[in-house]
N, CA and C of each residue as an Amber inpcrd file, in Angstrom:
protein
   585
  29.0710000  20.1470000  30.9280000  28.0920000  20.4740000  30.4280000
  27.4640000  21.0470000  29.5210000  27.3900000  22.4580000  30.3210000
  26.6870000  23.7270000  29.5000000  28.1580000  23.7810000  28.2990000
  29.3570000  24.0130000  28.8680000  30.2900000  24.2090000  27.5900000
  30.1110000  23.1230000  26.5310000  29.4750000  21.6530000  26.6040000
  29.3990000  20.9320000  25.5600000  28.1370000  21.3560000  24.5140000
  26.9280000  21.7230000  25.2010000  25.9130000  22.1770000  24.7180000
  26.0420000  23.3710000  23.8100000  27.1830000  24.3150000  24.1470000
  27.0710000  25.6350000  23.6980000  28.1030000  25.3160000  22.8010000
  28.9650000  24.3560000  22.6290000  30.0930000  24.0440000  21.3590000
  29.0240000  22.9430000  20.3670000  27.5540000  22.2960000  20.8460000
  27.1090000  21.6580000  20.0540000  26.1590000  22.7790000  19.1020000
  25.4400000  23.8440000  19.6940000  24.8880000  24.9210000  19.2470000
  25.4050000  25.4620000  18.3370000  26.6940000  25.7770000  18.5080000
  27.6210000  26.6980000  17.4620000  27.8810000  26.0400000  16.2130000
  28.3600000  24.5540000  16.5950000  28.3980000  23.9390000  15.2030000
  27.3010000  23.6540000  14.3200000  25.9930000  23.7390000  15.1480000
  24.9760000  23.6460000  14.6290000  24.5320000  24.7550000  13.4590000
  24.9830000  26.1020000  14.0920000  24.5250000  26.9650000  13.2710000
  25.4510000  27.3500000  12.1600000  26.4290000  27.0980000  12.7720000
  27.6870000  27.0500000  11.2560000  27.2730000  26.2000000   9.7350000
  26.6590000  24.8760000  10.7270000  26.3900000  24.0020000   9.5550000
  25.0220000  24.3300000   8.7710000  23.9930000  24.9170000   9.4440000
  23.0340000  25.6680000   9.0230000  23.2560000  26.6380000   7.7240000
  24.4320000  27.6950000   8.3740000  24.8000000  28.8490000   7.7000000
  25.6050000  28.0840000   5.9570000  26.3570000  27.1050000   6.4740000
  27.1430000  26.3610000   5.2600000  25.8230000  25.9060000   4.3280000
  24.6950000  25.1080000   4.6970000  23.7150000  25.0200000   4.4550000
  23.0530000  25.9740000   3.2720000  23.0300000  26.9780000   3.8860000
  22.6550000  28.1830000   3.0530000  23.1030000  28.3860000   2.0430000
  24.3920000  28.5710000   2.1100000  25.2650000  29.2160000   1.1570000
  25.0800000  27.7470000   0.1800000  25.3030000  26.7380000   0.2780000
  25.2110000  25.5160000  -0.6350000  23.9940000  25.4930000  -1.5260000
  22.6710000  26.0880000  -0.7420000  21.4510000  25.8090000  -1.0520000
  21.2760000  27.1850000  -2.1840000  22.0070000  28.5700000  -2.1970000
  21.8680000  29.5300000  -2.6500000  22.8010000  29.0920000  -4.1650000
  23.7270000  28.3560000  -4.4130000  25.0290000  28.1250000  -5.2830000
  24.2080000  27.5050000  -6.6360000  23.4460000  26.7480000  -6.5850000
  22.6520000  26.0180000  -7.8520000  21.8690000  27.2210000  -8.2290000
  20.7210000  28.1820000  -7.3310000  20.2330000  29.3470000  -7.7760000
  21.3320000  30.6580000  -8.7440000  22.2920000  31.0330000  -8.2750000
  23.5240000  31.4980000  -8.7070000  23.4940000  30.9230000  -9.9680000
  24.0280000  29.5080000 -10.2630000  24.2640000  29.1880000 -11.6630000
  23.4450000  29.4090000 -12.7740000  21.9570000  29.1970000 -11.9800000
  21.0060000  28.9730000 -12.9540000  20.5380000  30.3710000 -13.4160000
  21.0040000  31.5530000 -12.4470000  20.6670000  32.2590000 -13.0420000
  21.5650000  33.2210000 -14.0990000  22.5150000  32.5730000 -14.5120000
  23.0080000  32.6150000 -15.8140000  22.2850000  32.5170000 -17.2560000
  22.8110000  33.0480000 -18.0030000  21.7060000  33.1400000 -19.5720000
  22.2760000  31.1770000 -20.2360000  20.9510000  30.3770000 -20.2270000
  20.7950000  29.0850000 -20.4720000  20.5020000  28.4220000 -19.2590000
  20.5280000  29.0110000 -17.9780000  20.1780000  28.3230000 -16.8540000
  18.5610000  27.7210000 -16.6120000  18.5960000  26.5930000 -15.8200000
  17.3050000  26.3150000 -15.4520000  15.8530000  27.4230000 -15.2190000
  15.0580000  27.5850000 -15.3830000  14.2230000  28.3510000 -14.7720000
  14.0440000  28.4550000 -13.7630000  13.0300000  27.4450000 -13.3350000
  12.5880000  26.8200000 -12.3190000  13.6320000  26.8260000 -10.7910000
  14.8780000  26.2810000 -11.1160000  15.8130000  26.3830000 -10.1490000
  16.1120000  27.8430000  -9.8020000  16.2770000  28.7400000 -10.9470000
  16.7730000  29.8810000 -10.6560000  15.4940000  30.8100000  -9.6310000
  14.3880000  30.3200000 -10.2860000  13.0280000  31.0150000  -9.3590000
  12.8900000  30.6080000  -8.0200000  13.0430000  29.2720000  -7.3530000
  13.3210000  28.6310000  -6.1390000  14.6270000  29.0040000  -5.2570000
  15.6280000  29.0210000  -5.9150000  16.6790000  29.6280000  -5.2670000
  17.8660000  30.6350000  -5.4860000  17.5790000  31.0530000  -6.5590000
  18.5030000  32.3530000  -6.7130000  17.8770000  33.9400000  -5.9310000
  18.0750000  33.4810000  -4.5800000  17.5920000  34.4200000  -3.6030000
  18.8560000  34.8760000  -2.5890000  19.7500000  35.7170000  -3.1000000
  20.9770000  35.7820000  -2.5450000  20.5910000  36.8330000  -0.8600000
  19.6730000  37.6390000  -1.0830000  19.6500000  38.4640000   0.1870000
  19.1450000  37.3060000   1.5820000  17.9090000  36.8800000   1.3360000
  17.7720000  35.3980000   2.0160000  18.5450000  34.5430000   2.0800000
  19.3490000  33.7910000   1.6250000  20.1610000  32.9740000   1.6390000
  21.5070000  33.4240000   2.5630000  21.6940000  34.0820000   1.8300000
  23.4120000  34.4730000   2.0720000  23.4150000  35.7600000   3.2480000
  22.1680000  36.5340000   3.3830000  21.7030000  36.9970000   4.9210000
  21.7810000  35.9700000   6.0720000  21.0680000  35.0090000   5.9780000
  20.3540000  34.0520000   6.8010000  21.8220000  33.3660000   7.1790000
  23.0130000  32.8160000   5.9760000  24.0790000  32.5560000   6.1790000
  25.2910000  33.1520000   7.1630000  25.0200000  34.9620000   7.1120000
  25.7300000  35.5050000   7.7640000  25.3630000  36.0360000   9.1890000
  24.0490000  35.6920000   9.3310000  23.2610000  36.0060000  10.4320000
  23.5580000  34.8740000  11.2210000  23.4850000  33.3510000  11.1720000
  23.6100000  32.5160000  11.7280000  25.3360000  32.4340000  11.9820000
  26.3680000  32.9300000  11.5530000  27.2900000  32.7490000  11.2710000
  27.8720000  33.7030000  12.5390000  27.1920000  34.6400000  12.5880000
  27.3380000  35.7730000  13.6640000  26.8350000  35.3580000  15.0430000
  25.7350000  34.8910000  14.9340000  25.2730000  33.9930000  16.0120000
  26.0430000  33.1220000  16.8660000  27.0260000  32.1280000  15.6700000
  27.4030000  30.9750000  16.0990000  28.4850000  31.7600000  17.0820000
  28.8940000  32.4270000  16.4680000  30.2690000  33.6190000  16.8890000
  30.0780000  34.0030000  18.4530000  28.5590000  34.6850000  18.4520000
  28.5690000  34.9370000  19.5980000  28.3740000  34.1930000  20.6500000
  27.6730000  32.9940000  20.3100000  27.2670000  31.9860000  21.3000000
  28.4870000  31.1010000  21.3310000  29.4340000  31.2290000  20.9290000
  30.7590000  30.4790000  20.9710000  31.4880000  31.7500000  22.1360000
  31.5050000  32.6380000  22.3190000  32.1510000  33.5650000  23.1920000
  31.7970000  32.9790000  24.4810000  32.6980000  33.6460000  25.6440000
  32.2810000  33.1240000  27.0060000  32.0940000  34.7990000  27.4960000
  31.4290000  35.6990000  27.6060000  31.2920000  36.7580000  28.2690000
  31.4660000  36.4240000  30.0700000  32.3470000  36.8920000  30.7560000
  32.4690000  36.6540000  31.6260000  32.1060000  37.8020000  32.9340000
  32.4160000  39.0330000  32.2100000  32.4700000  40.6180000  32.5280000
  30.6990000  41.1560000  32.1790000  30.3770000  42.0320000  33.0630000
  29.5250000  43.0150000  32.5000000  29.8280000  43.7430000  31.1430000
  31.2770000  44.4170000  31.2020000  31.7390000  45.3470000  30.0130000
  31.9270000  44.5320000  28.7670000  32.4080000  43.0520000  28.8890000
  32.4930000  42.3140000  27.6510000  30.7850000  42.1540000  27.0480000
  29.7550000  41.7710000  27.9430000  28.7210000  41.9110000  27.2520000
  28.1530000  42.9590000  26.7530000  28.8660000  44.1770000  26.8820000
  27.9090000  45.5610000  26.7940000  28.8790000  45.9130000  25.8470000
  29.9660000  45.4480000  25.4880000  30.6420000  45.9060000  24.2260000
  30.3890000  44.6350000  23.0260000  30.3540000  43.7020000  23.1380000
  29.5660000  42.8270000  22.3020000  28.0640000  43.3810000  21.7390000
  27.1900000  43.6320000  22.8880000  26.0150000  44.0190000  22.4320000
  26.4470000  45.5220000  21.5730000  27.3980000  46.4020000  21.6660000
  27.8730000  47.7080000  21.0690000  28.0990000  47.2790000  19.3070000
  28.8860000  46.3640000  19.4170000  29.1790000  45.7090000  18.3470000
  28.0800000  45.0900000  17.3580000  27.1720000  44.6710000  18.0540000
  26.4740000  43.8650000  17.1980000  24.9930000  44.8590000  17.0490000
  24.9240000  46.0800000  17.6030000  24.0670000  46.9320000  17.0690000
  23.8400000  47.4230000  15.5810000  24.8860000  47.7760000  15.0920000
  25.3050000  48.2300000  14.0140000  25.0010000  47.1830000  12.6420000
  25.6090000  46.0000000  13.1360000  25.0950000  44.9560000  12.1360000
  23.8880000  44.7560000  12.1170000  23.0850000  44.1990000  12.8670000
  21.8310000  44.1760000  13.3910000  21.1620000  45.1970000  12.4730000
  21.3600000  46.6620000  12.4130000  20.9870000  47.8660000  11.8950000
  21.2980000  47.6300000  10.2300000  22.2830000  47.2810000   9.7720000
  22.3970000  47.5010000   8.3820000  22.3740000  46.3320000   7.6950000
  21.8910000  45.1760000   8.6120000  21.0340000  43.6980000   8.3410000
  19.5160000  44.3590000   7.5070000  19.1750000  44.7490000   8.8100000
  18.0370000  45.2270000   8.7060000  17.5570000  46.2080000   7.3150000
  18.4000000  47.0920000   7.2240000  18.5020000  48.0030000   5.6910000
  18.6220000  47.2060000   4.9330000  19.2870000  46.6420000   4.8790000
  19.6300000  45.8250000   3.3400000  18.1430000  44.6370000   2.9750000
  17.9550000  44.2570000   4.2790000  16.8430000  43.2330000   3.9010000
  15.5490000  44.3660000   3.4790000  15.1850000  45.4160000   3.8880000
  14.4760000  46.2350000   3.9620000  14.6620000  46.7970000   2.2690000
  15.4260000  47.2130000   2.0040000  15.9000000  47.6370000   0.6690000
  15.8080000  46.5350000  -0.4930000  15.5170000  45.3120000   0.1890000
  16.1120000  43.8750000  -1.0140000  14.1840000  43.8810000  -1.2560000
  13.3270000  44.0970000  -0.0570000  12.3350000  43.5550000  -0.5570000
  11.5730000  44.7470000  -1.2950000  12.0520000  46.0090000  -0.9710000
  11.2670000  47.2810000  -1.2870000  11.5780000  46.8290000  -3.1810000
  13.1580000  47.0200000  -3.5840000  13.2940000  47.3580000  -4.5690000
  13.6930000  45.8120000  -5.5150000  13.8520000  44.6750000  -4.6780000
  14.2760000  43.4060000  -5.4780000  12.8530000  42.6630000  -6.0180000
  13.0760000  41.7790000  -6.5750000  11.7990000  40.8820000  -7.5350000
  12.2100000  40.9040000  -8.6960000  11.8220000  39.9490000  -9.7020000
  11.8320000  40.2880000 -10.9400000  11.4400000  41.2840000 -11.8920000
  10.9650000  42.0840000 -11.5520000  10.5650000  43.4700000 -12.4910000
   9.3680000  43.3440000 -12.8450000   8.9160000  44.2430000 -13.5710000
   7.5730000  44.1420000 -14.0550000   7.6230000  44.0430000 -15.9420000
   6.4510000  42.5950000 -16.0060000   6.6730000  41.9400000 -17.0750000
   5.5510000  43.3680000 -18.1640000   6.3180000  43.2490000 -19.6490000
   6.0430000  44.3730000 -20.1210000   5.2410000  43.7620000 -21.5890000
   5.7390000  42.1780000 -22.0270000   5.5420000  42.1120000 -22.9710000
   5.8780000  40.3300000 -22.8450000   5.0320000  39.3170000 -23.5890000
   5.2620000  37.9940000 -23.1440000   4.8690000  37.4900000 -24.6740000
   5.1770000  36.9250000 -25.3030000   4.8620000  36.7080000 -27.2760000
   5.3240000  35.3960000 -27.0890000   4.2830000  34.2570000 -27.4130000
   4.7270000  33.0480000 -27.7750000   5.4700000  33.0310000 -29.4400000
   6.4020000  31.8380000 -29.8890000   6.5130000  31.9610000 -31.0200000
   5.1660000  31.3120000 -31.9260000   5.6380000  31.5250000 -33.1900000
   4.2640000  31.2060000 -34.0970000   4.0170000  29.9740000 -33.9150000
   5.1380000  29.3440000 -34.3290000   5.3480000  27.7150000 -34.4000000
   5.6240000  26.8730000 -32.9700000   5.9490000  27.7100000 -32.1640000
   6.6750000  26.6050000 -30.8450000   5.9480000  27.4480000 -29.6880000
   4.8750000  27.2230000 -29.0550000   4.4330000  27.5390000 -28.2340000
   5.1400000  27.3210000 -26.5640000   6.1260000  26.4840000 -26.7700000
   7.0930000  26.1070000 -25.7710000   8.3970000  27.3320000 -25.9880000
   8.4170000  28.2160000 -26.9240000   9.3090000  29.3250000 -27.1480000
   8.5510000  30.6020000 -26.7890000   9.1060000  31.6570000 -25.5770000
   8.3160000  32.3930000 -25.4200000   9.2470000  33.7830000 -25.1610000
   8.9900000  34.8460000 -25.8610000   9.8950000  35.7900000 -25.6160000
   9.3610000  36.5200000 -24.7020000  10.1770000  37.3020000 -23.8730000
   9.5890000  38.2450000 -22.4950000  10.1650000  39.4880000 -22.6980000
   9.6270000  40.5650000 -22.2090000  10.3160000  41.8680000 -21.8000000
   9.9650000  42.2650000 -20.7170000  10.9480000  42.3020000 -19.8450000
  10.5910000  43.2330000 -18.7710000  11.2670000  43.9770000 -18.0190000
  10.5710000  44.9620000 -17.5270000  11.0780000  46.2150000 -16.7810000
  11.4630000  45.6630000 -15.4270000  12.8830000  45.9750000 -15.1840000
  13.8730000  45.6230000 -14.1010000  13.9480000  46.5990000 -13.7960000
  13.5820000  47.9930000 -13.9350000  14.3710000  49.4080000 -13.3630000
  14.0500000  49.7260000 -11.8920000  15.0380000  50.1610000 -11.1000000
  14.3920000  50.3600000  -9.4310000  13.7560000  52.1210000  -9.6590000
  13.8050000  52.5110000 -10.8940000  13.2330000  53.6970000 -10.9050000
  12.4570000  53.8970000 -11.7450000  11.9550000  55.2130000 -12.2330000
  10.8130000  55.6040000 -13.2330000  11.4180000  55.2930000 -14.7750000
  12.8230000  55.6750000 -14.8040000  13.3260000  55.0920000 -15.8850000
  13.4720000  53.7640000 -16.3410000  12.8330000  53.3430000 -17.5420000
  12.6940000  51.7030000 -17.6440000  14.3640000  51.6410000 -18.1220000
  14.5100000  49.7850000 -17.6630000  15.5310000  49.2200000 -18.1340000
  14.9650000  47.9050000 -18.4860000  14.7900000  47.8850000 -19.7880000
  14.2210000  46.6850000 -20.3700000  14.8490000  45.4830000 -20.4160000
  14.7610000  44.1850000 -20.1210000  15.6090000  42.8750000 -20.2380000
  14.8640000  42.1040000 -21.0390000  15.3600000  41.7790000 -21.9600000
  14.6080000  40.9290000 -23.0390000  15.4630000  39.1900000 -23.3380000
  14.4610000  38.2750000 -22.8230000  14.7820000  36.7790000 -22.6550000
  13.7730000  36.0350000 -23.2580000  14.5410000  34.8130000 -23.9620000
  13.8070000  33.9310000 -24.6780000  13.8530000  32.7770000 -23.8290000
  12.4160000  32.1780000 -23.1730000  12.2650000  31.2370000 -22.2790000
  11.6960000  29.8140000 -23.3390000  12.5060000  28.9190000 -22.9690000
  12.3550000  27.4920000 -24.0500000  12.1220000  26.2310000 -23.0750000
  11.5850000  25.7020000 -23.2620000  10.9490000  24.1630000 -22.8720000
   9.8600000  24.5250000 -22.2320000   9.8310000  23.7050000 -21.0260000
   8.7140000  23.8390000 -20.3140000   9.0380000  22.9850000 -18.8270000
   8.2400000  23.2770000 -17.7840000   8.4840000  22.6020000 -16.5500000
   9.6750000  22.8050000 -16.1190000  10.4430000  21.4100000 -15.4730000
  11.9970000  21.4390000 -15.2250000  13.1320000  22.0340000 -15.7210000
  12.4680000  21.3840000 -17.0680000  13.6240000  21.6680000 -18.2070000
  13.2870000  23.1730000 -18.8660000  12.8940000  23.9460000 -18.2760000
  12.4920000  24.9270000 -19.1300000  13.8100000  26.2620000 -18.7230000
  14.2850000  26.7490000 -20.0970000  15.6030000  27.5500000 -19.5380000
  15.4920000  28.6720000 -19.8990000  16.3380000  29.8720000 -19.6270000
  15.8090000  31.0590000 -19.8990000  16.9940000  31.6730000 -20.4750000
  17.1430000  32.4720000 -21.9200000  18.5420000  32.7500000 -22.3230000
  18.1840000  34.5390000 -22.4010000  19.5660000  34.8590000 -22.1300000
  19.7140000  36.8390000 -22.4790000  19.4890000  36.9800000 -23.7190000
  18.7780000  37.9590000 -24.3330000  19.2020000  38.4990000 -25.4560000
  19.7610000  39.7780000 -25.1050000  19.7450000  40.4010000 -24.1650000
  20.2840000  41.5550000 -23.5530000  19.3410000  42.8620000 -22.7980000
  19.9050000  43.6340000 -22.2350000  19.1870000  44.5310000 -21.2700000
  19.5590000  46.2610000 -22.0370000  18.6410000  46.8580000 -22.0060000
  18.4030000  48.3560000 -22.7640000  18.1860000  49.4260000 -21.5860000
  18.6400000  50.2720000 -21.2310000  18.4920000  51.6670000 -20.3840000
  18.1170000  52.7890000 -21.4570000  17.4950000  53.9080000 -20.9940000
  18.1910000  55.0980000 -21.5670000  19.5410000  55.7280000 -21.8220000
  20.4970000  55.3300000 -21.3700000  21.6600000  55.4100000 -21.5460000
  22.5040000  54.6600000 -22.4020000  21.8400000  53.6100000 -23.2320000
  22.5100000  52.3060000 -23.9110000  22.7260000  52.9200000 -25.0550000
  24.5190000  52.4130000 -25.2610000  25.2840000  53.2670000 -26.5700000
  24.3260000  52.7130000 -28.1540000  23.4990000  51.5590000 -27.4610000
  23.1900000  50.5310000 -28.7880000  22.0650000  51.4690000 -29.1280000
  21.6060000  52.1360000 -28.4770000  20.0830000  52.8770000 -28.6720000
  18.7980000  52.4640000 -27.5580000  18.0920000  53.2420000 -27.2820000
  16.7760000  53.1290000 -27.1030000  15.9440000  51.7400000 -27.1580000
  15.4500000  51.1650000 -26.4000000  14.8240000  49.7650000 -26.5020000
  13.5660000  50.3850000 -27.3640000  13.0140000  49.6680000 -28.8080000
  11.7200000  49.6420000 -28.6660000  10.9250000  48.6720000 -28.7000000
  10.9560000  47.6120000 -29.3750000  10.5260000  46.1720000 -29.5030000
  11.4210000  45.4540000 -29.4310000  10.7620000  43.8230000 -29.2290000
  11.1010000  42.8410000 -29.2840000  10.1080000  41.9410000 -30.2690000
  10.0700000  41.2670000 -31.6010000   9.3170000  40.5820000 -32.1310000
   9.5840000  39.3020000 -32.6180000   8.6060000  38.3550000 -32.4930000
   9.1780000  37.2450000 -33.8970000   8.9880000  37.5540000 -34.8440000
  10.1760000  37.4560000 -36.0310000   9.9810000  37.9690000 -37.0190000
  10.2010000  36.6030000 -38.2660000  10.1420000  35.4880000 -37.8270000
  10.0560000  34.0160000 -38.4730000   9.7340000  33.1700000 -37.5300000
   9.9480000  31.8350000 -37.8680000   9.5130000  30.9440000 -37.5230000
  11.1040000  30.3830000 -35.9880000  12.4270000  30.6060000 -36.4010000
  13.3880000  30.8240000 -35.4940000  14.3470000  31.7980000 -35.6940000
  13.0760000  33.2730000 -35.4950000  13.8720000  34.4660000 -35.5890000
  13.3570000  35.5660000 -34.7770000  14.1960000  36.2480000 -34.0230000
  14.0200000  37.1650000 -33.0190000  14.5130000  38.5780000 -33.7310000
  13.6620000  39.9230000 -33.9090000  14.2970000  40.9190000 -34.0190000
  14.0700000  41.6520000 -32.9560000  15.0450000  42.1890000 -32.3070000
  15.3390000  43.5580000 -31.2760000  15.7140000  44.7390000 -31.8580000
  14.8380000  45.8260000 -32.0360000  14.9450000  47.1120000 -32.7130000
  15.2960000  48.1760000 -31.1500000  16.0440000  48.8070000 -31.7950000
  16.2170000  50.1520000 -30.8590000  16.0880000  51.2830000 -31.6050000
  16.1500000  52.4770000 -31.2780000  16.1240000  53.9150000 -31.8210000
  17.5760000  53.7760000 -33.4080000  18.5040000  52.9100000 -32.8680000
  19.5080000  53.0420000 -33.5100000  19.9540000  51.5740000 -34.0470000
  19.8030000  50.7720000 -33.5600000  20.1440000  49.1120000 -34.3350000
  18.6000000  48.7420000 -34.4580000  18.9990000  47.4080000 -35.3870000
  18.1050000  46.4830000 -35.2630000  18.9040000  44.9510000 -35.3780000
  18.7060000  44.1970000 -34.1370000  19.4900000  43.1390000 -33.6250000
  18.7780000  41.4920000 -33.9910000  19.3580000  40.8890000 -35.3530000
  18.4160000  39.7860000 -35.3220000  19.1340000  38.4880000 -34.6850000
  18.2200000  37.7690000 -34.0100000  18.6770000  36.3000000 -33.5780000
  18.0140000  35.2280000 -34.0630000  18.6890000  34.1800000 -34.4700000
  18.2540000  33.1670000 -34.9090000  18.2220000  31.9900000 -34.0130000
  17.4570000  31.3630000 -33.8520000  16.9850000  30.3600000 -32.4260000
  17.2960000  28.5960000 -33.2610000  18.0130000  28.2680000 -32.1640000
  18.1120000  27.0020000 -32.9260000  17.0480000  25.9310000 -32.3640000
  16.4410000  25.1390000 -33.3480000  15.0190000  24.6310000 -33.0420000
  15.2990000  23.6060000 -32.0060000  16.5980000  23.0190000 -31.8870000
  16.6930000  21.7170000 -31.5550000  16.9490000  22.0570000 -29.8850000
  17.7330000  23.1790000 -29.7180000  18.1200000  23.5440000 -28.1460000
  17.3710000  24.6130000 -27.8400000  17.1050000  25.1830000 -28.5700000
  16.4490000  26.6590000 -28.1140000  17.3720000  27.7850000 -27.8470000
  18.4430000  27.9210000 -28.2490000  19.8510000  28.3740000 -27.9800000
  19.7270000  29.8840000 -29.2590000  19.1520000  30.9490000 -28.7020000
  19.5480000  32.3070000 -29.8430000  21.2510000  32.4240000 -29.8060000
  21.3520000  32.8430000 -31.1160000  22.4730000  33.3100000 -31.6710000
  22.3040000  34.3520000 -32.7060000  23.0640000  35.5890000 -32.3280000
  23.1070000  36.6170000 -33.4590000  22.9680000  36.2080000 -35.0170000
  22.5670000  36.3530000 -35.6870000  22.4260000  35.9730000 -37.3320000
  23.0430000  36.7890000 -37.9240000  24.0390000  35.9600000 -38.7260000
  24.8020000  36.4550000 -39.7920000  23.9710000  36.7260000 -40.8560000
  24.3730000  38.1560000 -41.4920000  24.1360000  38.5430000 -42.8200000
  22.5160000  38.6790000 -42.7590000
């Protein structure tokens, strides 16, 4: 009876681990340019979801083993302690440095309040890393489009500003370049303007 119960627990833990991975996959897909904003916000949490999957898998393996001697129990504990310490360190670092960054600017388009240009500082240090995105739509259909990321060593230059310069135009200025993006009014997808 105990063997059947242990086997059932092992498979439940492995099923939960698989579920955590399957929940993370839509969030990973939504994190790409053009992805759904709300899906990314809710499901793009690799440390929490993938960390849970790893922890549940390790727990299922430990529960699945039959430890007959004291030596095997001590050996298993000795192997698990570094894993627990490494996992705790990863979770601590992710909570300390993770997140979406610090919002620097948020500007709606002059003629489209559902098109918003955002600049976010995503740096882990005091040197800024500017991430520029265009958010289009509202609610569950809102999408985000990456326009670029600039840090102080970027060969395109140091980021200075991102502005709406027309009804469907965004200009991103660095100390070396000026890039103009045309925004498709139907889809909201930005592309580098020609000429």
